C-alpha positions, 0 to 999 in steps of 0.5 A, a space after each residue: 139921294 132923292 132930291 128934297 125941296 130946299 124948304 124943307 131941309 131944316 124940317 127933316 134935320 129936326 125930325 132926324 134928332 126927334 126920339 124915335 119912339 114917339 108915334 110920329 106917323 099918326 100924330 102927323 096924319 092927325 096934323 094934317 087934318 088940323 091945319 090944313 090952311 093958314 090960321 088967322 095971323 093973330 095966332 102966330 103973333 106973340 107978346 113983343 117982350 116975351 118973343 124977345 125972351 124966347 128968342 134969346 133963349 136959343 143960345 147961351 146968354 154970352 151970345 144972345 145978351 149981344 145978338 140982334 132980335 127979330 120978332 114977327 109983325 104982321 108983314 113979316 120979321 122986324 128988328 126989336 133989338 139992335 145987335 153988337 156981335 153979329 149974331 140974330 135970334 129969332 123964334 121960327 113959325 111952322 112954315 120954316 121950323 115943323 115937319 109939314 103936317 104942321 106947317 100951319 100949326 099956329 102954336 109952333 114957336 122955335 127959338 133959333 139964333 144965327 151967326 153972322 155968316 147964317 144971318 147973311 145967307 141962310 136967315 134970308 131963305 126964313 125971312 122969304 119964306 115968311 113974307 111969301 106965307 104972310 102975303 097969302 101964299 099956299 104951301 106949294 107956292 111957298 116951296 116953288 118960289 124958294 126953290 126958284 130964288 135959289 135956282 136964280 141966285 136970288 138967294 145966296 149960297 150958305 156963307 163960309 162958317 154959317 152955323 145956329 144955336 137951337 139950345 132952348 129948353 123952351 118953344 114947341 116944334 109941333 104937334 108930331 114932334 113938340 119939343 126939338 133936342 138941344 143942338 147946334 147946326 152948321 150950313 153949306 151949300 153942296 156938301 157931301 154929308 159923308 164928308 163929316 162922317 154923318 149918319 153913320 153908326 157912332 156918329 153924332 153927326 146928322 145931316 140932310 142934304 139936296 141939290 142946294 143946302 147941306 145941313 148938319 145937326 149935332 146934340 148938345 148935352 146942355 141947355 142954353 141956361 146951362 142945365 143938363 140936356 137929357 
């Protein structure tokens, strides 16, 4: 498989889940023109109460009500609510949760809730990427820094059992793919997707892998509020 940048794997997993009937190619090309660079920081920030609620919508209340919640501040993610169950919920922005054309799209809001294993491993990549972006780094610099940090083991391998919930019916994934289907994801370091039967005809499991990270995505039939997801 052709090697891909470590920082783009979650984005590609998402694209696999999006309905392929959309005019993705045309919208993606338009987005390249619309979002060539970072917008003013204020456009990426949210009302704190609204962001907490959106972050919690990533998982069922039985999980998210007792989870730690992070919100985005001017200098990175910060803890807004202390948790009790090891889960961490947050709202990702375009630099970690949208196809490349929407990297700088200030409208992107993607709720996710990591379990403890993912919070100790996968989440650290999200936090570092965000810190680099808010420090003024260009996209190419961010990609290079994340890849270097992984290679130097400054960012850890995925912990066993690392996964996240992405079951919110709210949020916005970007102009090229506005809404993520309800799903859960599992994170591994250096695992062949074939061991899960991923991406095969009839398999419900999607996967994308590079030299460092493999992500499996499995669609869920309901949103986090319990309503049916079509």
